[in-house]
N, C-alpha and C positions, 0 to 999 in steps of 0.2 A: 502492499499500499504506499510505503513512504516515498521508494523509489518512482512509482506512478508519479505522486504530486510533485516530486523534485522535477521529473522531464517535463511535464507541463507547465512549471513554471519558467524553465530552461525555454521553455518554445515560445512561452509570452513576451520573457525577456529578448530572443532573438528579433521578435515582434516590431517590438520596442525602440530596438538599437538602428535597424534596420532604416532609407528612405521613407519619408510619411507614403502610406498606404501600400507598404509591401505585403502587409499581411491581410489585407482587408478578405472581407467576403467575397468570392468572385461568382456568385449567384448573379445572372443579370438584374438591371433595376427593371421593376414595373415601367408597362408600359405607360399606365394611367401618368407617372410620375411625370410625361413629359406636356400634359396638357394644361393648359393657362388656367389660370382661376376662374371660379365660375361663380361670382356673386348673386347670381338669380335674381334682379331689380322686380320681380314678381312679388316676393314677400318682402316686407317689410321687418322683417326682425333685425337687430344689430349681435350680432356673436362674432368676437373676433376667433379666427381660424387660421390655420398655418400650411401655405403649398409651397408645394419644391418645385423651384427656380432650378429650368435645366441649364441654361446660361449662366448664370453666376454659381449655380452648384450650392444652392444654399436656400432654407428655409426659410420663409417670410411670408409677413402675418398681412391676412388681408379682411376684408367685412363681409361675412354669407348672410344671405338675407334671408336663411334657415327651411328651407323648400328646393328640390330639385338640384342643380349642382352636378358635379361629375367628383370623381375618387380622390383627386389630386386635394382634399381637403382633410386636415388633421386635426383634435381637438389641442395638441400639444406640438412644441418645437421637436423634443425630443421623440415621441413617435414619428412623425415627419421625416426626421433623420436616420432612424433606424430601418424605416422602410425603402425608403429612394436613397440614400446616399450610400454610395458604390464610389471608392477610390480606384483609380487603377493601377495593377499590377505593373512595376514599372523594372524588377529586373530581379534572379534568383539568386540563392545565395547556397552554401556549400554549410548546410543546417549543422552536421557531425562536426565541422573544425570548428565553427562556431560556440556547441555545445562546451565542446572541450576548453576553448577559450574562457567560458565565464561560469565554471562549476560552483563558483560561490553565489549564485545571481539568487539565489532563492533567499538568500540574507541581504539584500538592496532592498530600501526605501521606493516603493512606487514614484513615479514620475510621469506626468503628462506628457513632456516633450514641446516643442518647438512650433509643430505643425498645428493648423486649424481645423485638421477634420474632427469628425464626430465618433470614435471607434470604442464602444463599448471593449472594455479590456479586463480581464483579472489578472491578481497579483500574488504573490504566496504571502499568508500572512501567518506567522506563527503565534496561533490565537493561545495555546496551551501557556505560553511563558508570560500571558498578561498578566498584570495585579488582578486580586477581586476589585470590582465594580459596583457601590451598591447604589450609587447615582443620586439624583438631587430630592429625588419620589418619596416618600413616608410610607410607600405600603411594608409589607414585612414579609416577604415572598423567601419560603425558605426555601436557599439553593445551594449546589456545589460547585465548587470549583477548581483547576488541576494546581498543584503547588508543586514548581519544577525545583525546588528545593529538598523536598520532604520527598517529590516523586508519588504524591497519594491524593486522592479527591478531597478535599475538603471543607465543610459547609461553612457559608456566610450567609449575610441577610443581604436582598437585590430591592430597592427601595422600586422598583416597576418602572424606571426609566433611566434613558441616557446612561447603560451601563456598557459590557463590552462583549465579544464571543466566549470568553471565558466564563460560561455561567450557563449549568446545568440542571435541568431538574431531575436528573437520578444519577445516582453514582455507575448504572452500567452504560448509558450515554457519557459521561465524562472518560470512563478509561475507554471505549470506543474509539473516541478520538483523540486522546490524547496519551494513551497508553495500550495499545493495539497489538502487544505482545502475547496478550494473555496473562499476564501474572497479576497479582490482585494487590491495585491501588485505593482501596477504600481504606479510609482512617477507621480502624474497627471500636466497637463501641470500649471491648473488655480487651485491653494487650497486656499480657502478665508480662514483667520481666522490665518494666518501665525504669528509665535510668533514674537514680536517687535523686540531682541537682533538680530534677523536674519538679517531683514532689518535694522539693525545698522551697520551691519559689512562690512570693505572694501571689496572690490572687487578683486579677485584672479583670475587670468590667468592660474596657475597651471603648473606643468612641459611638459608639451606636448607643442609642436611647431605648432598646427593647427594656422590660424588668422580666428577665428569665431566672426563676431557680437553679443555682449550681449547685456543686458542693467542691471545695478544693481541700488539701490536703494540708493541715496546720503542722509542721516539722516539731514548732513551740512545745502545743499540747499534746501533738500527737494522735490528732482527733483529723476526722473529716468532718468539715464546719461548711454550713449553710452562706452561700453569697448571691449577689445579684448580677448578672451577668449580661450586659448592653446587647449582645447580637452579633458583633465579629471583632476579629483582630484577636486580643485575650493572647493567652499561655494555655501550656497544653496541662498546668496543673486545673483542671477542670471536667468536672464529671456530671451528670446527668442523673447518677441516684449514688445515694450512699455507698450503697454495694459494693457498686465500680468503683467506685474510689476507698475502699478497702481493698478490694482485686488489685487494682492499681498500685497503689502507695499502703503496702502492710507497715504493720506495727514496727516500728527497729529500733525501739528501746529495749531495755534487759528485761527478759521474761520476768514475772512474778514468781519467786519461788513456793514452793506448793507446801506447807505444813502438815504431817504426818498426824493422825489422830490417832492414839491408842486403839488397841481392841478391846471389844469388849463382849463376854463371854451371856448373850441373853439371856440364857437356861440358870445363871445366878442371879439374876436380878430378880427383885420381890415382882410377886404377882399384884397387879392392876385388879380388884373388884367391878370398878366399872365396866372393865373389858371382858367378862363373864358374860357369854349370852344363853 
């Protein structure tokens, strides 16, 4: 999967590096794109529309009356260009040599280039390296993001708008996109053997404003205690339940010594009249 993605982004880069129009769609322009705009003055509506001007090779605005007309009419400039604009192929390239030259192309930022044509293209963007983004909205969506440092899918709170693509509804989707080799990258609820220093740090509420009851291990009192978590960031000394806290951060202090009690022979004890039935 990774090799096909890299090859795809290299092909896109080749197109962006070549002269304008080199990698354009070779399909023929529809015949109606050659037609003059037809406003149809019979109808009296005032509807700004776009038509393709085959002379200037631009999509230009005109006023449509609202009925009749022809197919060289579009509700948006984007739709007009997608339908009618076909830059000419100007030359051939040696694709293999170009791919070898730009092996690191997938790490380059996208560039629109100096040409003025309208050519929708794709560029490779490693979404799994993006930090989790809550966004400015105030919804409380529980999502997962891929943490490249821990190589795990971890929870965060999404506000509902203006996030980024490192945002998944399920652990399965997160793992499929960011860790497709099949190994488990989901942060477990219970993970024994947690490092001692993680259980020794102070609890962190984080910058978000949710009021989520969570437990942390208090290394001073050597107990799992309750605190309020904001919903994002924080540290790993945070557990959904007290039981999970105890499983991950077991008691590390000296064990209490059990005092042996002297054995007694019950047969030698005096009888209790109240115990006779």
